[in-house]
Structure formats: C-alpha cells, structure tokens
mmCIF file of the N, C-alpha and C atoms, coordinates in Angstrom:
data_MODEL
# 
_entry.id   MODEL 
# 
loop_
_atom_site.group_PDB 
_atom_site.id 
_atom_site.type_symbol 
_atom_site.label_atom_id 
_atom_site.label_alt_id 
_atom_site.label_comp_id 
_atom_site.label_asym_id 
_atom_site.label_entity_id 
_atom_site.label_seq_id 
_atom_site.pdbx_PDB_ins_code 
_atom_site.Cartn_x 
_atom_site.Cartn_y 
_atom_site.Cartn_z 
_atom_site.occupancy 
_atom_site.B_iso_or_equiv 
_atom_site.pdbx_formal_charge 
_atom_site.auth_seq_id 
_atom_site.auth_comp_id 
_atom_site.auth_asym_id 
_atom_site.auth_atom_id 
_atom_site.pdbx_PDB_model_num 
ATOM 1   N N  . UNK A 1 1  ? -103.239 -232.199 19.813 1.00 0.00 ? 1  UNK A N  1 
ATOM 2   C CA . UNK A 1 1  ? -102.748 -231.103 20.595 1.00 0.00 ? 1  UNK A CA 1 
ATOM 3   C C  . UNK A 1 1  ? -101.379 -230.690 20.059 1.00 0.00 ? 1  UNK A C  1 
ATOM 4   N N  . UNK A 1 2  ? -101.160 -229.413 19.898 1.00 0.00 ? 2  UNK A N  1 
ATOM 5   C CA . UNK A 1 2  ? -99.916  -228.889 19.355 1.00 0.00 ? 2  UNK A CA 1 
ATOM 6   C C  . UNK A 1 2  ? -99.011  -228.459 20.501 1.00 0.00 ? 2  UNK A C  1 
ATOM 7   N N  . UNK A 1 3  ? -98.236  -229.409 21.062 1.00 0.00 ? 3  UNK A N  1 
ATOM 8   C CA . UNK A 1 3  ? -97.413  -229.148 22.227 1.00 0.00 ? 3  UNK A CA 1 
ATOM 9   C C  . UNK A 1 3  ? -96.333  -228.104 21.991 1.00 0.00 ? 3  UNK A C  1 
ATOM 10  N N  . UNK A 1 4  ? -95.626  -228.105 20.844 1.00 0.00 ? 4  UNK A N  1 
ATOM 11  C CA . UNK A 1 4  ? -94.613  -227.061 20.662 1.00 0.00 ? 4  UNK A CA 1 
ATOM 12  C C  . UNK A 1 4  ? -95.203  -225.652 20.708 1.00 0.00 ? 4  UNK A C  1 
ATOM 13  N N  . UNK A 1 5  ? -96.407  -225.482 20.227 1.00 0.00 ? 5  UNK A N  1 
ATOM 14  C CA . UNK A 1 5  ? -97.022  -224.158 20.274 1.00 0.00 ? 5  UNK A CA 1 
ATOM 15  C C  . UNK A 1 5  ? -97.376  -223.770 21.712 1.00 0.00 ? 5  UNK A C  1 
ATOM 16  N N  . UNK A 1 6  ? -97.858  -224.719 22.489 1.00 0.00 ? 6  UNK A N  1 
ATOM 17  C CA . UNK A 1 6  ? -98.220  -224.450 23.879 1.00 0.00 ? 6  UNK A CA 1 
ATOM 18  C C  . UNK A 1 6  ? -96.966  -224.179 24.701 1.00 0.00 ? 6  UNK A C  1 
ATOM 19  N N  . UNK A 1 7  ? -95.888  -224.900 24.423 1.00 0.00 ? 7  UNK A N  1 
ATOM 20  C CA . UNK A 1 7  ? -94.654  -224.778 25.207 1.00 0.00 ? 7  UNK A CA 1 
ATOM 21  C C  . UNK A 1 7  ? -93.690  -223.756 24.620 1.00 0.00 ? 7  UNK A C  1 
ATOM 22  N N  . UNK A 1 8  ? -94.144  -222.908 23.724 1.00 0.00 ? 8  UNK A N  1 
ATOM 23  C CA . UNK A 1 8  ? -93.250  -221.919 23.136 1.00 0.00 ? 8  UNK A CA 1 
ATOM 24  C C  . UNK A 1 8  ? -92.917  -220.835 24.157 1.00 0.00 ? 8  UNK A C  1 
ATOM 25  N N  . UNK A 1 9  ? -91.730  -220.211 24.028 1.00 0.00 ? 9  UNK A N  1 
ATOM 26  C CA . UNK A 1 9  ? -91.345  -219.164 24.979 1.00 0.00 ? 9  UNK A CA 1 
ATOM 27  C C  . UNK A 1 9  ? -92.332  -218.003 25.023 1.00 0.00 ? 9  UNK A C  1 
ATOM 28  N N  . UNK A 1 10 ? -92.949  -217.679 23.894 1.00 0.00 ? 10 UNK A N  1 
ATOM 29  C CA . UNK A 1 10 ? -93.898  -216.580 23.872 1.00 0.00 ? 10 UNK A CA 1 
ATOM 30  C C  . UNK A 1 10 ? -95.145  -216.890 24.697 1.00 0.00 ? 10 UNK A C  1 
ATOM 31  N N  . UNK A 1 11 ? -95.448  -218.165 24.869 1.00 0.00 ? 11 UNK A N  1 
ATOM 32  C CA . UNK A 1 11 ? -96.599  -218.562 25.677 1.00 0.00 ? 11 UNK A CA 1 
ATOM 33  C C  . UNK A 1 11 ? -96.209  -218.740 27.135 1.00 0.00 ? 11 UNK A C  1 
ATOM 34  N N  . UNK A 1 12 ? -95.064  -219.348 27.368 1.00 0.00 ? 12 UNK A N  1 
ATOM 35  C CA . UNK A 1 12 ? -94.672  -219.683 28.732 1.00 0.00 ? 12 UNK A CA 1 
ATOM 36  C C  . UNK A 1 12 ? -94.200  -218.479 29.540 1.00 0.00 ? 12 UNK A C  1 
ATOM 37  N N  . UNK A 1 13 ? -93.512  -217.542 28.919 1.00 0.00 ? 13 UNK A N  1 
ATOM 38  C CA . UNK A 1 13 ? -92.946  -216.419 29.664 1.00 0.00 ? 13 UNK A CA 1 
ATOM 39  C C  . UNK A 1 13 ? -94.027  -215.605 30.373 1.00 0.00 ? 13 UNK A C  1 
ATOM 40  N N  . UNK A 1 14 ? -95.086  -215.170 29.686 1.00 0.00 ? 14 UNK A N  1 
ATOM 41  C CA . UNK A 1 14 ? -96.113  -214.417 30.419 1.00 0.00 ? 14 UNK A CA 1 
ATOM 42  C C  . UNK A 1 14 ? -96.791  -215.245 31.509 1.00 0.00 ? 14 UNK A C  1 
ATOM 43  N N  . UNK A 1 15 ? -96.983  -216.525 31.265 1.00 0.00 ? 15 UNK A N  1 
ATOM 44  C CA . UNK A 1 15 ? -97.611  -217.388 32.260 1.00 0.00 ? 15 UNK A CA 1 
ATOM 45  C C  . UNK A 1 15 ? -96.707  -217.522 33.485 1.00 0.00 ? 15 UNK A C  1 
ATOM 46  N N  . UNK A 1 16 ? -95.407  -217.720 33.262 1.00 0.00 ? 16 UNK A N  1 
ATOM 47  C CA . UNK A 1 16 ? -94.473  -217.822 34.379 1.00 0.00 ? 16 UNK A CA 1 
ATOM 48  C C  . UNK A 1 16 ? -94.369  -216.510 35.144 1.00 0.00 ? 16 UNK A C  1 
ATOM 49  N N  . UNK A 1 17 ? -94.360  -215.404 34.435 1.00 0.00 ? 17 UNK A N  1 
ATOM 50  C CA . UNK A 1 17 ? -94.293  -214.102 35.099 1.00 0.00 ? 17 UNK A CA 1 
ATOM 51  C C  . UNK A 1 17 ? -95.546  -213.875 35.953 1.00 0.00 ? 17 UNK A C  1 
ATOM 52  N N  . UNK A 1 18 ? -96.700  -214.246 35.424 1.00 0.00 ? 18 UNK A N  1 
ATOM 53  C CA . UNK A 1 18 ? -97.939  -214.105 36.180 1.00 0.00 ? 18 UNK A CA 1 
ATOM 54  C C  . UNK A 1 18 ? -97.930  -215.006 37.411 1.00 0.00 ? 18 UNK A C  1 
ATOM 55  N N  . UNK A 1 19 ? -97.476  -216.248 37.239 1.00 0.00 ? 19 UNK A N  1 
ATOM 56  C CA . UNK A 1 19 ? -97.423  -217.174 38.365 1.00 0.00 ? 19 UNK A CA 1 
ATOM 57  C C  . UNK A 1 19 ? -96.464  -216.675 39.435 1.00 0.00 ? 19 UNK A C  1 
ATOM 58  N N  . UNK A 1 20 ? -95.332  -216.140 39.021 1.00 0.00 ? 20 UNK A N  1 
ATOM 59  C CA . UNK A 1 20 ? -94.373  -215.608 39.992 1.00 0.00 ? 20 UNK A CA 1 
ATOM 60  C C  . UNK A 1 20 ? -94.971  -214.417 40.736 1.00 0.00 ? 20 UNK A C  1 
ATOM 61  N N  . UNK A 1 21 ? -95.727  -213.607 40.033 1.00 0.00 ? 21 UNK A N  1 
ATOM 62  C CA . UNK A 1 21 ? -96.354  -212.453 40.666 1.00 0.00 ? 21 UNK A CA 1 
ATOM 63  C C  . UNK A 1 21 ? -97.443  -212.846 41.645 1.00 0.00 ? 21 UNK A C  1 
ATOM 64  N N  . UNK A 1 22 ? -98.149  -213.921 41.348 1.00 0.00 ? 22 UNK A N  1 
ATOM 65  C CA . UNK A 1 22 ? -99.215  -214.372 42.242 1.00 0.00 ? 22 UNK A CA 1 
ATOM 66  C C  . UNK A 1 22 ? -98.685  -215.189 43.412 1.00 0.00 ? 22 UNK A C  1 
ATOM 67  N N  . UNK A 1 23 ? -97.551  -215.855 43.226 1.00 0.00 ? 23 UNK A N  1 
ATOM 68  C CA . UNK A 1 23 ? -97.031  -216.734 44.264 1.00 0.00 ? 23 UNK A CA 1 
ATOM 69  C C  . UNK A 1 23 ? -96.563  -215.966 45.487 1.00 0.00 ? 23 UNK A C  1 
ATOM 70  N N  . UNK A 1 24 ? -95.957  -214.832 45.273 1.00 0.00 ? 24 UNK A N  1 
ATOM 71  C CA . UNK A 1 24 ? -95.439  -214.069 46.411 1.00 0.00 ? 24 UNK A CA 1 
ATOM 72  C C  . UNK A 1 24 ? -95.521  -212.589 46.090 1.00 0.00 ? 24 UNK A C  1 
ATOM 73  N N  . UNK A 1 25 ? -95.970  -211.834 47.053 1.00 0.00 ? 25 UNK A N  1 
ATOM 74  C CA . UNK A 1 25 ? -96.021  -210.394 46.869 1.00 0.00 ? 25 UNK A CA 1 
ATOM 75  C C  . UNK A 1 25 ? -94.603  -209.860 47.038 1.00 0.00 ? 25 UNK A C  1 
ATOM 76  N N  . UNK A 1 26 ? -94.018  -209.399 45.972 1.00 0.00 ? 26 UNK A N  1 
ATOM 77  C CA . UNK A 1 26 ? -92.637  -208.933 45.996 1.00 0.00 ? 26 UNK A CA 1 
ATOM 78  C C  . UNK A 1 26 ? -92.608  -207.413 46.064 1.00 0.00 ? 26 UNK A C  1 
ATOM 79  N N  . UNK A 1 27 ? -91.513  -206.880 46.605 1.00 0.00 ? 27 UNK A N  1 
ATOM 80  C CA . UNK A 1 27 ? -91.361  -205.433 46.558 1.00 0.00 ? 27 UNK A CA 1 
ATOM 81  C C  . UNK A 1 27 ? -91.315  -204.957 45.110 1.00 0.00 ? 27 UNK A C  1 
ATOM 82  N N  . UNK A 1 28 ? -91.478  -203.680 44.925 1.00 0.00 ? 28 UNK A N  1 
ATOM 83  C CA . UNK A 1 28 ? -91.501  -203.121 43.576 1.00 0.00 ? 28 UNK A CA 1 
ATOM 84  C C  . UNK A 1 28 ? -90.228  -203.471 42.819 1.00 0.00 ? 28 UNK A C  1 
ATOM 85  N N  . UNK A 1 29 ? -89.083  -203.428 43.488 1.00 0.00 ? 29 UNK A N  1 
ATOM 86  C CA . UNK A 1 29 ? -87.826  -203.746 42.818 1.00 0.00 ? 29 UNK A CA 1 
ATOM 87  C C  . UNK A 1 29 ? -87.818  -205.197 42.332 1.00 0.00 ? 29 UNK A C  1 
ATOM 88  N N  . UNK A 1 30 ? -88.317  -206.111 43.162 1.00 0.00 ? 30 UNK A N  1 
ATOM 89  C CA . UNK A 1 30 ? -88.381  -207.518 42.779 1.00 0.00 ? 30 UNK A CA 1 
ATOM 90  C C  . UNK A 1 30 ? -89.328  -207.751 41.616 1.00 0.00 ? 30 UNK A C  1 
ATOM 91  N N  . UNK A 1 31 ? -90.441  -207.050 41.618 1.00 0.00 ? 31 UNK A N  1 
ATOM 92  C CA . UNK A 1 31 ? -91.403  -207.189 40.525 1.00 0.00 ? 31 UNK A CA 1 
ATOM 93  C C  . UNK A 1 31 ? -90.799  -206.695 39.217 1.00 0.00 ? 31 UNK A C  1 
ATOM 94  N N  . UNK A 1 32 ? -90.044  -205.614 39.272 1.00 0.00 ? 32 UNK A N  1 
ATOM 95  C CA . UNK A 1 32 ? -89.425  -205.114 38.044 1.00 0.00 ? 32 UNK A CA 1 
ATOM 96  C C  . UNK A 1 32 ? -88.353  -206.080 37.554 1.00 0.00 ? 32 UNK A C  1 
ATOM 97  N N  . UNK A 1 33 ? -87.704  -206.802 38.471 1.00 0.00 ? 33 UNK A N  1 
ATOM 98  C CA . UNK A 1 33 ? -86.724  -207.818 38.072 1.00 0.00 ? 33 UNK A CA 1 
ATOM 99  C C  . UNK A 1 33 ? -87.403  -208.942 37.292 1.00 0.00 ? 33 UNK A C  1 
ATOM 100 N N  . UNK A 1 34 ? -88.550  -209.384 37.790 1.00 0.00 ? 34 UNK A N  1 
ATOM 101 C CA . UNK A 1 34 ? -89.278  -210.467 37.129 1.00 0.00 ? 34 UNK A CA 1 
ATOM 102 C C  . UNK A 1 34 ? -89.786  -210.008 35.761 1.00 0.00 ? 34 UNK A C  1 
ATOM 103 N N  . UNK A 1 35 ? -90.291  -208.792 35.685 1.00 0.00 ? 35 UNK A N  1 
ATOM 104 C CA . UNK A 1 35 ? -90.763  -208.269 34.399 1.00 0.00 ? 35 UNK A CA 1 
ATOM 105 C C  . UNK A 1 35 ? -89.603  -208.135 33.412 1.00 0.00 ? 35 UNK A C  1 
ATOM 106 N N  . UNK A 1 36 ? -88.459  -207.662 33.896 1.00 0.00 ? 36 UNK A N  1 
ATOM 107 C CA . UNK A 1 36 ? -87.281  -207.547 33.037 1.00 0.00 ? 36 UNK A CA 1 
ATOM 108 C C  . UNK A 1 36 ? -86.805  -208.900 32.555 1.00 0.00 ? 36 UNK A C  1 
ATOM 109 N N  . UNK A 1 37 ? -86.861  -209.892 33.434 1.00 0.00 ? 37 UNK A N  1 
ATOM 110 C CA . UNK A 1 37 ? -86.474  -211.253 33.068 1.00 0.00 ? 37 UNK A CA 1 
ATOM 111 C C  . UNK A 1 37 ? -87.398  -211.812 31.992 1.00 0.00 ? 37 UNK A C  1 
ATOM 112 N N  . UNK A 1 38 ? -88.686  -211.613 32.157 1.00 0.00 ? 38 UNK A N  1 
ATOM 113 C CA . UNK A 1 38 ? -89.650  -212.094 31.162 1.00 0.00 ? 38 UNK A CA 1 
ATOM 114 C C  . UNK A 1 38 ? -89.407  -211.442 29.807 1.00 0.00 ? 38 UNK A C  1 
ATOM 115 N N  . UNK A 1 39 ? -89.185  -210.132 29.789 1.00 0.00 ? 39 UNK A N  1 
ATOM 116 C CA . UNK A 1 39 ? -88.937  -209.442 28.525 1.00 0.00 ? 39 UNK A CA 1 
ATOM 117 C C  . UNK A 1 39 ? -87.625  -209.901 27.899 1.00 0.00 ? 39 UNK A C  1 
ATOM 118 N N  . UNK A 1 40 ? -86.628  -210.123 28.729 1.00 0.00 ? 40 UNK A N  1 
ATOM 119 C CA . UNK A 1 40 ? -85.341  -210.606 28.228 1.00 0.00 ? 40 UNK A CA 1 
ATOM 120 C C  . UNK A 1 40 ? -85.494  -211.968 27.556 1.00 0.00 ? 40 UNK A C  1 
ATOM 121 N N  . UNK A 1 41 ? -86.288  -212.855 28.159 1.00 0.00 ? 41 UNK A N  1 
ATOM 122 C CA . UNK A 1 41 ? -86.513  -214.172 27.556 1.00 0.00 ? 41 UNK A CA 1 
ATOM 123 C C  . UNK A 1 41 ? -87.273  -214.069 26.239 1.00 0.00 ? 41 UNK A C  1 
ATOM 124 N N  . UNK A 1 42 ? -88.217  -213.163 26.165 1.00 0.00 ? 42 UNK A N  1 
ATOM 125 C CA . UNK A 1 42 ? -88.952  -212.971 24.914 1.00 0.00 ? 42 UNK A CA 1 
ATOM 126 C C  . UNK A 1 42 ? -87.987  -212.489 23.838 1.00 0.00 ? 42 UNK A C  1 
ATOM 127 N N  . UNK A 1 43 ? -87.125  -211.539 24.184 1.00 0.00 ? 43 UNK A N  1 
ATOM 128 C CA . UNK A 1 43 ? -86.137  -211.043 23.221 1.00 0.00 ? 43 UNK A CA 1 
ATOM 129 C C  . UNK A 1 43 ? -85.166  -212.147 22.809 1.00 0.00 ? 43 UNK A C  1 
ATOM 130 N N  . UNK A 1 44 ? -84.747  -212.961 23.771 1.00 0.00 ? 44 UNK A N  1 
ATOM 131 C CA . UNK A 1 44 ? -83.821  -214.058 23.474 1.00 0.00 ? 44 UNK A CA 1 
ATOM 132 C C  . UNK A 1 44 ? -84.464  -215.096 22.555 1.00 0.00 ? 44 UNK A C  1 
ATOM 133 N N  . UNK A 1 45 ? -85.757  -215.295 22.681 1.00 0.00 ? 45 UNK A N  1 
ATOM 134 C CA . UNK A 1 45 ? -86.423  -216.300 21.854 1.00 0.00 ? 45 UNK A CA 1 
ATOM 135 C C  . UNK A 1 45 ? -86.488  -215.897 20.384 1.00 0.00 ? 45 UNK A C  1 
ATOM 136 N N  . UNK A 1 46 ? -86.243  -214.634 20.089 1.00 0.00 ? 46 UNK A N  1 
ATOM 137 C CA . UNK A 1 46 ? -86.259  -214.174 18.701 1.00 0.00 ? 46 UNK A CA 1 
ATOM 138 C C  . UNK A 1 46 ? -84.938  -214.404 17.976 1.00 0.00 ? 46 UNK A C  1 
ATOM 139 N N  . UNK A 1 47 ? -83.903  -214.822 18.687 1.00 0.00 ? 47 UNK A N  1 
ATOM 140 C CA . UNK A 1 47 ? -82.601  -215.043 18.055 1.00 0.00 ? 47 UNK A CA 1 
ATOM 141 C C  . UNK A 1 47 ? -82.670  -216.264 17.140 1.00 0.00 ? 47 UNK A C  1 
ATOM 142 N N  . UNK A 1 48 ? -81.815  -216.265 16.129 1.00 0.00 ? 48 UNK A N  1 
ATOM 143 C CA . UNK A 1 48 ? -81.911  -217.268 15.068 1.00 0.00 ? 48 UNK A CA 1 
ATOM 144 C C  . UNK A 1 48 ? -81.403  -218.649 15.486 1.00 0.00 ? 48 UNK A C  1 
ATOM 145 N N  . UNK A 1 49 ? -80.224  -218.720 16.047 1.00 0.00 ? 49 UNK A N  1 
ATOM 146 C CA . UNK A 1 49 ? -79.606  -220.016 16.318 1.00 0.00 ? 49 UNK A CA 1 
ATOM 147 C C  . UNK A 1 49 ? -79.922  -220.495 17.736 1.00 0.00 ? 49 UNK A C  1 
ATOM 148 N N  . UNK A 1 50 ? -79.977  -221.821 17.877 1.00 0.00 ? 50 UNK A N  1 
ATOM 149 C CA . UNK A 1 50 ? -80.274  -222.412 19.174 1.00 0.00 ? 50 UNK A CA 1 
ATOM 150 C C  . UNK A 1 50 ? -79.258  -221.984 20.221 1.00 0.00 ? 50 UNK A C  1 
ATOM 151 N N  . UNK A 1 51 ? -77.979  -222.005 19.880 1.00 0.00 ? 51 UNK A N  1 
ATOM 152 C CA . UNK A 1 51 ? -76.948  -221.669 20.867 1.00 0.00 ? 51 UNK A CA 1 
ATOM 153 C C  . UNK A 1 51 ? -77.019  -220.206 21.266 1.00 0.00 ? 51 UNK A C  1 
ATOM 154 N N  . UNK A 1 52 ? -77.431  -219.338 20.338 1.00 0.00 ? 52 UNK A N  1 
ATOM 155 C CA . UNK A 1 52 ? -77.589  -217.919 20.679 1.00 0.00 ? 52 UNK A CA 1 
ATOM 156 C C  . UNK A 1 52 ? -78.747  -217.731 21.659 1.00 0.00 ? 52 UNK A C  1 
ATOM 157 N N  . UNK A 1 53 ? -79.857  -218.423 21.403 1.00 0.00 ? 53 UNK A N  1 
ATOM 158 C CA . UNK A 1 53 ? -81.008  -218.342 22.315 1.00 0.00 ? 53 UNK A CA 1 
ATOM 159 C C  . UNK A 1 53 ? -80.639  -218.877 23.691 1.00 0.00 ? 53 UNK A C  1 
ATOM 160 N N  . UNK A 1 54 ? -79.897  -219.982 23.712 1.00 0.00 ? 54 UNK A N  1 
ATOM 161 C CA . UNK A 1 54 ? -79.502  -220.583 24.979 1.00 0.00 ? 54 UNK A CA 1 
ATOM 162 C C  . UNK A 1 54 ? -78.583  -219.655 25.772 1.00 0.00 ? 54 UNK A C  1 
ATOM 163 N N  . UNK A 1 55 ? -77.576  -219.113 25.108 1.00 0.00 ? 55 UNK A N  1 
ATOM 164 C CA . UNK A 1 55 ? -76.643  -218.203 25.773 1.00 0.00 ? 55 UNK A CA 1 
ATOM 165 C C  . UNK A 1 55 ? -77.367  -216.948 26.266 1.00 0.00 ? 55 UNK A C  1 
ATOM 166 N N  . UNK A 1 56 ? -78.261  -216.420 25.451 1.00 0.00 ? 56 UNK A N  1 
ATOM 167 C CA . UNK A 1 56 ? -79.018  -215.231 25.853 1.00 0.00 ? 56 UNK A CA 1 
ATOM 168 C C  . UNK A 1 56 ? -79.928  -215.549 27.035 1.00 0.00 ? 56 UNK A C  1 
ATOM 169 N N  . UNK A 1 57 ? -80.531  -216.734 27.041 1.00 0.00 ? 57 UNK A N  1 
ATOM 170 C CA . UNK A 1 57 ? -81.385  -217.141 28.156 1.00 0.00 ? 57 UNK A CA 1 
ATOM 171 C C  . UNK A 1 57 ? -80.597  -217.273 29.450 1.00 0.00 ? 57 UNK A C  1 
ATOM 172 N N  . UNK A 1 58 ? -79.378  -217.802 29.365 1.00 0.00 ? 58 UNK A N  1 
ATOM 173 C CA . UNK A 1 58 ? -78.525  -217.896 30.549 1.00 0.00 ? 58 UNK A CA 1 
ATOM 174 C C  . UNK A 1 58 ? -78.159  -216.505 31.049 1.00 0.00 ? 58 UNK A C  1 
ATOM 175 N N  . UNK A 1 59 ? -77.838  -215.599 30.119 1.00 0.00 ? 59 UNK A N  1 
ATOM 176 C CA . UNK A 1 59 ? -77.549  -214.211 30.508 1.00 0.00 ? 59 UNK A CA 1 
ATOM 177 C C  . UNK A 1 59 ? -78.757  -213.570 31.181 1.00 0.00 ? 59 UNK A C  1 
ATOM 178 N N  . UNK A 1 60 ? -79.944  -213.828 30.658 1.00 0.00 ? 60 UNK A N  1 
ATOM 179 C CA . UNK A 1 60 ? -81.163  -213.292 31.264 1.00 0.00 ? 60 UNK A CA 1 
ATOM 180 C C  . UNK A 1 60 ? -81.301  -213.783 32.703 1.00 0.00 ? 60 UNK A C  1 
ATOM 181 N N  . UNK A 1 61 ? -81.065  -215.069 32.894 1.00 0.00 ? 61 UNK A N  1 
ATOM 182 C CA . UNK A 1 61 ? -81.176  -215.662 34.229 1.00 0.00 ? 61 UNK A CA 1 
ATOM 183 C C  . UNK A 1 61 ? -80.180  -215.030 35.195 1.00 0.00 ? 61 UNK A C  1 
ATOM 184 N N  . UNK A 1 62 ? -78.939  -214.918 34.767 1.00 0.00 ? 62 UNK A N  1 
ATOM 185 C CA . UNK A 1 62 ? -77.912  -214.346 35.639 1.00 0.00 ? 62 UNK A CA 1 
ATOM 186 C C  . UNK A 1 62 ? -78.205  -212.888 35.975 1.00 0.00 ? 62 UNK A C  1 
ATOM 187 N N  . UNK A 1 63 ? -78.689  -212.134 34.988 1.00 0.00 ? 63 UNK A N  1 
ATOM 188 C CA . UNK A 1 63 ? -79.063  -210.742 35.245 1.00 0.00 ? 63 UNK A CA 1 
ATOM 189 C C  . UNK A 1 63 ? -80.235  -210.657 36.232 1.00 0.00 ? 63 UNK A C  1 
ATOM 190 N N  . UNK A 1 64 ? -81.205  -211.563 36.083 1.00 0.00 ? 64 UNK A N  1 
ATOM 191 C CA . UNK A 1 64 ? -82.362  -211.558 36.982 1.00 0.00 ? 64 UNK A CA 1 
ATOM 192 C C  . UNK A 1 64 ? -81.945  -211.924 38.407 1.00 0.00 ? 64 UNK A C  1 
ATOM 193 N N  . UNK A 1 65 ? -81.049  -212.879 38.559 1.00 0.00 ? 65 UNK A N  1 
ATOM 194 C CA . UNK A 1 65 ? -80.570  -213.259 39.897 1.00 0.00 ? 65 UNK A CA 1 
ATOM 195 C C  . UNK A 1 65 ? -79.855  -212.072 40.538 1.00 0.00 ? 65 UNK A C  1 
ATOM 196 N N  . UNK A 1 66 ? -78.998  -211.399 39.778 1.00 0.00 ? 66 UNK A N  1 
ATOM 197 C CA . UNK A 1 66 ? -78.296  -210.229 40.313 1.00 0.00 ? 66 UNK A CA 1 
ATOM 198 C C  . UNK A 1 66 ? -79.279  -209.125 40.697 1.00 0.00 ? 66 UNK A C  1 
ATOM 199 N N  . UNK A 1 67 ? -80.284  -208.920 39.884 1.00 0.00 ? 67 UNK A N  1 
ATOM 200 C CA . UNK A 1 67 ? -81.301  -207.909 40.163 1.00 0.00 ? 67 UNK A CA 1 
ATOM 201 C C  . UNK A 1 67 ? -82.061  -208.242 41.453 1.00 0.00 ? 67 UNK A C  1 
ATOM 202 N N  . UNK A 1 68 ? -82.462  -209.503 41.585 1.00 0.00 ? 68 UNK A N  1 
ATOM 203 C CA . UNK A 1 68 ? -83.202  -209.922 42.786 1.00 0.00 ? 68 UNK A CA 1 
ATOM 204 C C  . UNK A 1 68 ? -82.332  -209.858 44.032 1.00 0.00 ? 68 UNK A C  1 
ATOM 205 N N  . UNK A 1 69 ? -81.053  -210.202 43.906 1.00 0.00 ? 69 UNK A N  1 
ATOM 206 C CA . UNK A 1 69 ? -80.157  -210.084 45.048 1.00 0.00 ? 69 UNK A CA 1 
ATOM 207 C C  . UNK A 1 69 ? -80.051  -208.628 45.488 1.00 0.00 ? 69 UNK A C  1 
ATOM 208 N N  . UNK A 1 70 ? -80.005  -207.723 44.527 1.00 0.00 ? 70 UNK A N  1 
ATOM 209 C CA . UNK A 1 70 ? -79.960  -206.293 44.858 1.00 0.00 ? 70 UNK A CA 1 
ATOM 210 C C  . UNK A 1 70 ? -81.257  -205.806 45.478 1.00 0.00 ? 70 UNK A C  1 
ATOM 211 N N  . UNK A 1 71 ? -82.368  -206.358 45.029 1.00 0.00 ? 71 UNK A N  1 
ATOM 212 C CA . UNK A 1 71 ? -83.674  -205.929 45.541 1.00 0.00 ? 71 UNK A CA 1 
ATOM 213 C C  . UNK A 1 71 ? -83.927  -206.437 46.957 1.00 0.00 ? 71 UNK A C  1 
ATOM 214 N N  . UNK A 1 72 ? -83.468  -207.632 47.260 1.00 0.00 ? 72 UNK A N  1 
ATOM 215 C CA . UNK A 1 72 ? -83.741  -208.250 48.563 1.00 0.00 ? 72 UNK A CA 1 
ATOM 216 C C  . UNK A 1 72 ? -82.564  -208.202 49.518 1.00 0.00 ? 72 UNK A C  1 
ATOM 217 N N  . UNK A 1 73 ? -81.390  -207.886 49.017 1.00 0.00 ? 73 UNK A N  1 
ATOM 218 C CA . UNK A 1 73 ? -80.221  -207.973 49.897 1.00 0.00 ? 73 UNK A CA 1 
ATOM 219 C C  . UNK A 1 73 ? -79.599  -206.704 50.072 1.00 0.00 ? 73 UNK A C  1 
# 
C-alpha cells in the first residue's frame, strides 16, 4: 500500500471538503468558505519548500476561520 500517495493533500482535501459538506448542512456562505479553504490547501501544496507549504496552510486555516465567523456570526 502506498500511504504517502493516499495521504497526499491532493487526495485528502477533496475528501475532507466532501465530508464537511455531508456532516452539516451549512449556509451558502459557510459552504463557500469550505470550498475556498480546500482550494487554498491545494494551492499551498504546490509550493516548493516544506516551510512555505506549512505557512501557507496556516494562512488558509486562519482565512477559513475568519470566513466562517463572518458567515455564522
């Protein structure tokens, strides 16, 4: 079994986005936040250095939290 291929960001991001969409019916704004977060992670995974990917992933997370706070609050 090729675990790195299964656990790659390109595989996990769509699966996580789908699971989040099925777990709770979110308002349209919340759904767009999750889709934006997934796309941001895919873009971050294309960066060359590990620290760049990590920093970009943290930025994606913080942007998604702010987006969801705006959608629900």
